[in-house]
VMD Tcl script that draws the C-alpha trace (Angstrom):
set ca {
  {0.00 0.00 0.00}
  {1.26 3.49 -0.83}
  {2.02 5.35 2.39}
  {2.67 8.76 0.82}
  {0.83 11.40 2.79}
  {-2.09 12.85 0.85}
  {-1.51 16.55 0.39}
  {-3.70 19.38 -0.76}
  {-3.76 20.05 -4.50}
  {-5.89 22.47 -6.51}
  {-5.59 23.26 -10.21}
  {-5.27 27.04 -10.52}
  {-5.07 27.91 -14.21}
  {-3.63 27.19 -17.63}
  {-1.50 29.80 -19.38}
  {-0.77 30.39 -23.06}
  {1.90 32.67 -24.51}
  {0.55 35.03 -27.18}
  {2.00 37.82 -29.30}
  {-1.03 40.11 -29.40}
  {-3.12 40.16 -26.23}
  {-5.83 42.44 -27.60}
  {-6.34 40.23 -30.67}
  {-6.31 37.09 -28.51}
  {-8.93 38.55 -26.18}
  {-11.28 38.84 -29.16}
  {-11.14 35.06 -29.51}
  {-11.04 34.04 -25.86}
  {-13.61 36.57 -24.61}
  {-15.80 37.63 -27.54}
  {-16.01 34.21 -29.21}
  {-15.39 31.65 -26.47}
  {-17.22 33.66 -23.82}
  {-14.51 33.98 -21.20}
  {-14.34 37.05 -18.97}
  {-11.20 39.20 -18.70}
  {-10.94 39.41 -14.92}
  {-7.54 41.05 -14.61}
  {-5.03 42.59 -16.97}
  {-1.64 44.10 -16.15}
  {1.90 44.73 -17.28}
  {4.30 42.31 -15.68}
  {6.95 43.75 -13.38}
  {10.56 43.57 -14.60}
  {11.30 40.86 -12.03}
  {8.28 38.68 -12.89}
  {8.75 34.95 -12.38}
  {7.21 34.53 -15.86}
  {10.52 35.58 -17.44}
  {12.25 32.63 -15.82}
  {9.67 29.87 -16.15}
  {8.70 30.68 -19.74}
  {12.30 31.52 -20.67}
  {11.39 34.95 -22.01}
  {14.22 37.38 -22.68}
  {14.09 40.22 -20.18}
  {14.43 42.66 -23.08}
  {10.84 41.77 -24.01}
  {8.11 43.47 -22.02}
  {5.28 41.19 -21.04}
  {1.73 41.69 -19.91}
  {-1.01 39.29 -19.09}
  {-4.72 38.85 -18.76}
  {-6.33 36.40 -16.37}
  {-9.60 34.97 -17.66}
  {-12.50 33.15 -16.11}
  {-16.09 32.21 -16.73}
  {-19.17 33.25 -14.81}
  {-18.82 30.07 -12.72}
  {-15.02 29.65 -12.62}
  {-12.68 32.42 -11.55}
  {-9.18 32.86 -12.99}
  {-8.92 29.52 -14.82}
  {-6.91 30.76 -17.81}
  {-4.15 33.27 -18.40}
  {-2.71 34.76 -21.55}
  {0.83 36.12 -21.34}
  {1.74 38.51 -24.13}
  {5.33 38.95 -25.22}
  {5.27 42.50 -26.52}
  {7.16 42.79 -29.80}
  {7.97 39.11 -29.42}
  {8.42 36.62 -32.17}
  {7.32 33.07 -31.47}
  {8.54 30.03 -33.32}
  {5.73 27.81 -34.61}
  {4.53 25.24 -32.07}
  {5.90 21.85 -33.13}
  {3.69 18.88 -33.89}
  {2.48 16.88 -32.17}
  {0.94 19.60 -30.01}
  {2.03 19.23 -26.41}
  {-0.95 20.72 -24.65}
  {-4.49 21.96 -25.14}
  {-7.20 23.58 -23.14}
  {-10.57 21.83 -23.31}
  {-13.70 23.92 -22.96}
  {-17.33 22.84 -22.79}
  {-19.45 25.25 -24.84}
  {-23.12 25.76 -25.56}
  {-22.97 26.57 -29.28}
  {-20.29 24.79 -31.29}
  {-21.48 26.13 -34.65}
  {-21.37 29.78 -33.59}
  {-17.89 29.42 -32.13}
  {-16.52 27.64 -35.20}
  {-17.99 30.32 -37.47}
  {-16.72 33.27 -35.44}
  {-13.26 31.78 -34.81}
  {-12.88 31.05 -38.54}
  {-13.94 34.62 -39.36}
  {-11.13 35.87 -37.10}
  {-8.66 33.74 -39.07}
  {-8.17 30.87 -36.63}
  {-7.42 27.40 -37.96}
  {-10.36 25.05 -37.39}
  {-9.66 21.30 -37.24}
  {-12.17 18.78 -38.55}
  {-15.04 17.99 -36.23}
  {-15.23 14.64 -34.46}
  {-18.00 12.79 -32.74}
  {-17.25 12.71 -29.03}
  {-18.10 9.54 -27.13}
  {-17.49 9.87 -23.40}
  {-16.29 7.13 -21.09}
  {-19.89 6.67 -19.91}
  {-21.40 6.50 -23.42}
  {-22.72 10.04 -23.91}
  {-22.47 11.37 -27.46}
  {-21.44 14.89 -28.39}
  {-19.29 17.00 -30.69}
  {-15.70 18.18 -30.41}
  {-13.63 20.51 -32.56}
  {-10.06 21.77 -32.30}
  {-9.22 25.42 -32.88}
  {-5.73 26.92 -33.09}
  {-5.51 30.46 -31.80}
  {-3.44 33.10 -33.61}
  {-0.21 31.78 -32.09}
  {-0.92 28.08 -32.66}
  {-2.15 27.31 -29.14}
  {-4.69 24.49 -29.23}
  {-8.23 24.87 -27.90}
  {-10.61 21.91 -28.02}
  {-14.26 22.81 -27.66}
  {-16.96 20.27 -27.03}
  {-20.68 20.00 -26.42}
  {-22.70 17.05 -25.12}
  {-26.44 17.65 -25.42}
  {-28.42 16.99 -22.27}
  {-30.67 13.97 -22.49}
  {-34.36 14.85 -22.47}
  {-36.00 11.75 -20.95}
}
mol new
graphics top color blue
foreach p $ca { graphics top sphere $p radius 0.5 }
foreach p [lrange $ca 0 end-1] q [lrange $ca 1 end] { graphics top cylinder $p $q radius 0.2 }
display resetview
């Protein structure tokens, strides 16, 4: 039996690096429905420089996003005047968001110029059927949206 002491753990948020925060907020807030809860320039000694390996000559700012029911679950960190190399394949991470209107989001994200992956039927571990679609944001970060209709029995 594993005798490791159980410790407290809580998932705080995901974070994506972007090159244009204002443009990204159009996707994440206007299209996906997230709420910009906090936005600020990062201080020169921000830990973000170290953990994301950002050159200190680049100024950074961030926005912390949430939903009406979930506070501060996503952050976008902008590298001002930064150039990002393309994200290599296979993608190494994604955020997964349950949404109410897949068709609207696909249409509006495509109109902004985001890459839309082909749609798949989603079958959950417990047999529910829904839809899922991948979207790449302007910097290649992967967002997977899904919807599982509620059963009406």
